[in-house]
C-alpha positions as CSV (number, residue, x, y, z in Angstrom):
1,M,-46.0,2.7,43.3
2,S,-42.7,2.4,45.1
3,K,-42.4,2.4,48.8
4,Q,-40.8,5.7,49.9
5,Q,-39.5,6.5,53.3
6,G,-42.4,7.8,55.5
7,S,-45.1,6.9,53.0
8,S,-47.9,4.5,53.9
9,G,-50.3,2.4,52.0
10,E,-53.0,3.9,54.3
11,L,-52.7,7.2,52.4
12,L,-53.9,5.7,49.2
13,P,-57.5,5.4,50.2
14,V,-57.4,9.0,51.5
15,L,-56.0,10.1,48.1
16,A,-58.7,8.1,46.3
17,S,-61.4,9.7,48.4
18,L,-60.1,13.2,47.7
19,V,-59.9,12.6,44.0
20,S,-63.4,11.1,44.0
21,V,-64.9,14.1,45.8
22,Q,-63.2,16.5,43.3
23,L,-64.4,14.5,40.3
24,S,-67.9,14.4,41.7
25,R,-68.0,18.2,42.0
26,A,-66.6,18.7,38.5
27,L,-68.7,16.2,36.5
28,P,-72.5,16.0,35.8
29,D,-74.2,12.8,37.0
30,Q,-74.1,11.0,33.7
31,D,-70.4,11.7,33.2
32,L,-69.7,10.7,36.8
33,A,-71.5,7.4,36.4
34,L,-69.5,6.7,33.1
35,T,-66.2,7.6,34.8
36,A,-67.0,5.3,37.8
37,A,-67.9,2.4,35.5
38,F,-64.7,3.0,33.5
39,F,-62.4,2.9,36.6
40,T,-64.3,-0.1,37.9
41,A,-63.6,-2.0,34.6
42,L,-60.0,-0.7,34.6
43,G,-59.4,-2.0,38.2
44,D,-61.0,-5.3,37.5
45,N,-58.9,-5.8,34.3
46,L,-55.7,-4.8,36.2
47,A,-56.5,-7.4,38.9
48,L,-57.1,-10.1,36.3
49,I,-53.7,-9.3,34.7
50,A,-51.9,-9.3,38.0
51,T,-53.5,-12.6,38.9
52,G,-52.6,-14.1,35.5
53,R,-49.0,-13.0,36.0
54,S,-48.8,-14.7,39.4
55,Q,-49.9,-18.1,38.0
56,P,-47.3,-20.5,36.8
57,E,-47.3,-21.0,33.0
58,Q,-49.0,-24.2,31.8
59,S,-47.5,-26.3,29.0
60,Q,-49.9,-27.4,26.3
């Protein structure tokens, strides 16, 4: 996300909370658990990719 004038990183957790509440109301428990696990895996993989990109390349 790009930094826009007047926007704040502090709004992202609020947005995530609102989306979470809406999803929890719309999905049955099993689907909600699967969705939560999917987004956890997605976030972990994105963090790994970002970390890998920030590491200097090693010559073999």
